[in-house]
C-alpha positions in Angstrom: 29.2 17.4 143.3 31.2 17.9 139.7 34.6 18.6 139.7 35.9 21.3 138.0 39.1 22.0 136.1 40.5 24.9 137.1 43.4 25.0 134.2 40.2 24.8 131.6 40.0 27.7 129.6 37.3 29.8 131.5 35.2 29.2 128.0 35.0 25.3 128.9 34.8 25.4 132.5 31.6 27.8 132.5 29.7 26.0 129.6 25.9 25.8 130.5 24.3 22.4 131.7 21.3 22.7 130.8 18.9 24.4 128.1 17.6 26.7 130.8 21.1 28.3 131.3 21.7 28.7 126.9 22.2 32.1 126.0 20.6 32.5 122.0 19.2 30.8 119.6 15.9 31.1 120.2 14.8 30.2 116.7 16.0 26.7 117.0 15.9 25.8 120.8 12.9 28.2 121.6 9.6 26.9 123.5 8.2 24.5 120.9 11.0 24.1 118.5 11.6 20.9 116.9 15.2 20.3 118.6 14.4 21.8 122.0 11.5 18.9 122.0 13.6 16.2 120.4 16.6 17.3 123.0 13.8 16.9 126.2 12.2 13.6 124.5 15.6 12.2 124.3 14.4 11.2 120.6 17.5 13.4 118.9 17.9 12.4 114.6 21.4 13.2 113.1 21.8 16.6 112.9 24.5 19.5 112.1 24.8 22.7 113.7 26.1 25.1 111.3 27.2 28.5 112.2 29.8 30.8 113.2 32.8 30.3 115.6 31.6 30.9 119.4 27.8 30.6 118.8 27.0 27.7 121.0 27.5 24.7 118.7 29.6 22.3 121.4 27.8 24.0 123.7 24.7 22.6 122.9 26.4 19.3 122.2 27.6 19.4 125.7 23.8 19.9 127.2 22.7 17.0 125.0 25.3 14.6 126.1 23.6 15.8 129.9 20.3 15.2 129.1 20.5 12.3 127.1 20.1 9.2 128.2 22.4 7.5 125.3 26.3 7.4 125.6 27.6 10.4 124.1 31.3 10.0 122.5 33.5 13.1 121.3 36.0 13.1 118.3 37.2 16.5 116.6 37.8 15.9 113.1 41.3 17.6 113.3 42.8 15.3 115.4 40.9 12.0 114.6 39.9 9.5 111.8 38.4 6.5 110.4 40.3 4.0 112.9 38.8 6.1 115.8 35.3 5.9 114.6 36.0 2.0 114.2 36.5 2.4 117.8 33.2 4.3 118.5 30.9 2.0 116.1 32.8 -0.8 118.3 31.3 0.3 121.3 28.0 1.5 119.7 27.4 -2.0 119.2 28.0 -3.5 122.7 25.8 -0.5 123.8 22.9 -1.7 121.3 23.3 -5.4 122.5 22.3 -3.6 126.1 19.5 -1.4 125.0 21.5 1.8 124.6 22.2 4.7 121.9 25.2 5.9 121.3 25.6 9.7 120.0 28.7 10.8 117.8 29.4 14.2 118.4 31.9 15.2 115.7 33.6 19.2 115.9 34.8 21.0 112.7 33.5 17.9 110.3 34.2 19.7 107.4 37.5 18.8 107.9 36.5 15.0 107.1 37.9 14.3 103.9 35.1 12.6 101.4 36.0 9.0 102.8 35.7 9.3 106.0 32.3 10.7 105.7 31.4 8.1 103.6 32.7 5.4 106.7 29.7 6.9 108.7 27.0 6.6 106.3 25.9 2.8 107.3 26.6 2.8 110.8 23.8 6.2 110.3 21.5 4.2 108.6 21.4 1.1 110.5 20.4 3.5 113.5 23.8 2.4 115.2 24.9 6.1 115.7 23.1 9.2 116.2 25.4 11.8 114.6 25.7 15.2 115.8 28.3 17.5 113.6 29.8 20.8 114.5 30.8 23.6 111.1 31.0 26.9 110.8 31.4 26.1 106.6 28.2 25.8 104.4 27.2 22.1 105.0 26.1 22.5 101.1 30.0 22.1 100.3 31.7 20.6 102.4 29.6 17.5 103.7 28.9 14.8 101.5 25.5 14.8 100.0 24.7 11.5 101.1 25.4 12.3 104.3 23.9 15.6 104.6 20.2 13.8 103.0 20.3 11.7 106.5 20.9 14.7 108.9 18.9 17.7 110.1 20.9 21.0 109.3 20.1 23.4 111.9 21.5 26.7 111.6 22.9 29.3 114.4 23.3 32.9 114.5 26.2 35.0 115.6 25.2 36.0 119.3 24.9 39.5 119.7 26.5 41.9 121.6 23.8 41.7 124.9 24.3 38.1 124.6 27.9 38.2 125.0 27.4 41.3 127.9 25.8 38.4 129.8 27.9 35.9 129.5 30.9 37.7 130.6 28.3 38.7 133.4 27.9 35.5 134.0 31.4 34.1 134.4 32.1 37.5 136.4 29.6 36.4 138.9 30.2 32.8 139.1 32.6 31.6 142.0 32.3 27.7 141.6 33.2 28.0 137.6 34.4 31.4 136.6 35.5 34.2 138.6 33.8 34.6 141.2 36.3 34.4 143.4 39.0 37.0 142.6 36.6 40.2 142.7 37.4 41.4 139.2 36.8 45.0 139.2 35.0 45.8 135.8 32.7 49.2 134.5 29.8 48.4 132.1 31.8 50.5 129.3 34.9 47.8 129.0 31.8 44.8 129.4 30.5 46.4 126.1 34.0 46.7 124.1 35.0 43.5 124.8 32.0 42.2 123.7 31.6 44.5 121.5 35.2 43.8 119.4 34.2 40.2 119.9 32.0 40.1 116.9 29.2 37.4 118.5 31.9 34.9 119.9 31.5 34.0 123.4 35.2 32.4 122.8 37.1 35.2 122.0 35.5 37.4 124.8 35.7 35.0 127.9 39.5 34.5 126.7 40.2 38.0 126.8 38.2 38.5 130.1 40.5 35.4 130.9 43.7 37.1 130.1 43.2 40.5 131.2 42.3 39.2 134.6 45.0 37.2 135.4 46.9 40.7 134.5 44.8 42.9 137.0 41.4 42.5 139.1 41.0 45.7 137.7 40.8 45.6 134.2 41.5 48.8 131.9 41.1 49.5 128.5 44.5 49.3 127.9 44.6 45.6 129.7 41.4 44.9 127.1 43.8 46.1 124.0 46.4 44.3 125.6 44.8 41.4 125.5 42.5 41.2 122.4 46.4 41.9 120.8 47.8 38.4 122.8 44.4 36.2 121.5 44.1 37.4 117.8 46.8 40.1 116.8 43.9 43.1 117.0 41.9 41.2 114.2 38.7 41.0 114.5 37.5 38.7 111.5 34.0 40.4 111.6 34.7 43.4 112.3 36.0 46.8 110.9 39.6 45.6 110.7 38.6 42.7 109.2 37.5 45.1 106.2 39.7 47.1 106.3 42.8 44.8 105.5 40.9 43.3 102.9 40.5 46.1 101.6 44.2 46.9 102.0 44.9 43.5 100.4 42.8 44.4 97.5 43.2 47.9 96.6 47.1 46.5 97.1 46.4 44.2 94.3 44.8 46.5 92.0 47.6 48.7 92.6 50.4 46.3 90.9 52.2 46.5 94.9 52.9 42.8 94.9 54.5 43.7 98.3 52.1 45.6 99.9 49.3 42.7 98.8 52.2 40.0 100.3 52.1 42.3 103.6 48.5 42.7 104.3 47.9 39.1 103.0 50.4 38.3 106.1 48.4 40.4 108.6 45.7 38.0 108.0 46.5 34.7 107.9 49.3 35.5 111.2 45.5 36.6 112.9 44.4 33.2 111.9 41.8 34.3 108.9 40.1 31.6 107.0 42.3 30.7 104.3 39.2 29.9 102.2 37.7 33.4 103.2 40.9 35.1 101.5 40.5 33.0 98.4 37.3 33.6 97.9 38.1 37.4 97.7 41.2 36.7 94.8 38.6 34.6 93.0 36.3 38.1 93.0 39.7 39.8 92.1 40.3 38.3 89.0 37.7 38.8 87.1 36.8 42.4 88.6 39.8 43.3 88.4 42.0 42.0 86.1 39.2 40.2 83.6 40.0 40.0 79.7 43.5 41.6 80.2 44.3 38.4 81.4 42.3 35.1 81.5 44.5 32.8 82.9 43.8 34.7 86.4 40.5 33.4 87.1 41.9 29.8 86.5 44.7 30.7 88.9 42.6 32.2 91.3 40.6 29.5 91.3 43.1 26.3 91.1 44.4 28.2 94.2 41.0 27.9 96.0 40.9 24.3 95.4 44.8 23.9 96.9 44.0 25.8 99.8 41.3 23.8 100.2 42.6 20.5 100.1 45.7 21.3 102.2 44.7 24.2 104.8 46.8 26.4 107.2 49.6 27.0 107.5 51.0 25.1 104.4 48.8 26.4 102.0 50.0 30.5 103.0 53.2 30.5 100.0 50.0 29.4 98.0 48.2 32.0 98.9 51.3 34.0 98.7 51.5 32.9 95.0 48.1 34.0 93.6 48.0 37.5 96.0 51.8 38.2 94.1 50.6 37.1 90.4 47.4 38.9 91.0 49.3 42.2 91.5 51.6 41.8 88.9 48.7 40.7 86.2 47.9 43.3 83.6 44.5 45.2 85.3 40.9 45.6 83.0 38.2 46.2 84.8 35.9 46.4 81.9 33.6 43.3 82.8 32.6 45.0 86.6 31.6 48.4 84.4 29.7 46.4 82.1 28.1 44.4 84.9 27.0 47.9 86.5 25.4 49.3 83.8 23.3 46.0 82.9 22.2 45.8 86.5 21.5 49.5 86.6 19.3 49.0 83.4 17.3 46.1 85.3 16.7 48.4 88.5 15.4 51.2 85.9 13.0 49.0 83.7 11.8 46.0 86.0 11.2 42.7 84.1 11.5 43.8 80.5 9.7 40.8 78.5 12.1 38.7 76.7 11.3 39.4 73.1 9.3 36.5 71.2 11.4 35.2 69.2 13.8 34.1 71.2 11.6 32.6 73.9 11.1 28.7 74.1 7.5 27.3 72.2 7.7 23.6 74.4 3.9 23.7 74.1 1.4 24.1 70.9 -0.3 26.9 73.2 3.4 28.8 73.4 3.8 27.9 69.6 0.1 29.8 68.9 1.2 32.8 71.0 3.9 33.2 68.7 6.8 32.5 71.0 9.8 30.8 69.0 8.5 32.5 65.9 11.0 34.4 63.4 14.0 33.2 65.2 17.2 32.5 63.1 19.6 29.7 64.6 23.0 31.4 64.4 25.0 28.5 63.1 22.2 28.5 59.7 23.8 32.0 59.1 27.9 31.0 60.1 27.3 33.1 63.5 26.1 36.6 61.3 23.1 36.8 61.9 21.4 40.2 62.4 18.9 39.7 65.0 17.9 42.0 68.3 18.4 39.9 71.4 17.4 42.5 73.7 14.1 43.9 75.0 12.8 46.6 72.7 13.6 48.9 75.2 17.0 48.5 75.3 18.2 47.9 71.5 21.2 48.5 70.3 22.6 49.1 73.6 26.2 48.7 74.5 27.0 47.4 78.1 31.1 46.4 77.0 33.1 49.1 75.0 
């Protein structure tokens, strides 16, 4: 009988041990799917799980660990580095001599820098290590190309409300690993509320349930609200309040209120918001709301994004504070935003208008015969003062920028 550590968080204790107990992700582990077949046949390639928090990336890795005959080793990219990798490689070499494979699971692999990721490559190429990486960030941007090309990427989706509800009910019933011995009284409406507010993150839902059950075995609406506040300041990263607060930040910067902008920024960061999400929104703001009024705003925003990427939280909070105040104090112009919307409206109205013949390329003889490029005036030859139409005839002389 397996020992159950009651000091572990509920989310870790009730982690399923088999595919039969795993909820969601049918697109990648359903019947006949490649990943399921690879796990069942113990012929796993190097893979990367990409998906939102609480969608089952780590759980799938543990299921693989239970079902495989390989040695399974886990590392967190937050707290480990090349030294730890060397120790794993040394063990993998010994395993190979014994005819045993080694699977290395790296959680939050996007937090490893290029040099650390590079160090993995030769061992994966030689088949010494089978890699399972887990990331919440787009691997196209966060995982080096050479490593990415040697892995299969599986995209996990956010769990839906009914799946979260089922996970909570299993935790409530499970006497060995869950809360089944506590005689917790909770109605369906409260379970639905936790499921909805957790926004697809099973870990948040289970953390809230565990905290609420530690307060009382009769879980009420007020207890659940308190539990959410304790776990994430009542701020869900994908729900309505998330959008309310990012909207408040955007409008405060637009209204040149630096103090309000700092407050809403702090609300997000202190609640655990991804700083790169905030930085991306500020990059957008720099063009949408500042634009031509201060062309350096976009440079500042991109620099802030890169700095946040380099050092992460909590050190990057002051970087975001700097750029938020900068944007709030900038002169504003939405000319670019309005001009683009006008152009997009014409695209929707007129559909795919043909490119005028004189500004088309003619790389083949046939295209030349069809008069592609005929009559085109090469701008440098006219000191950039040529009179020439660049829009389709239906939009002749149309002006989008005032």
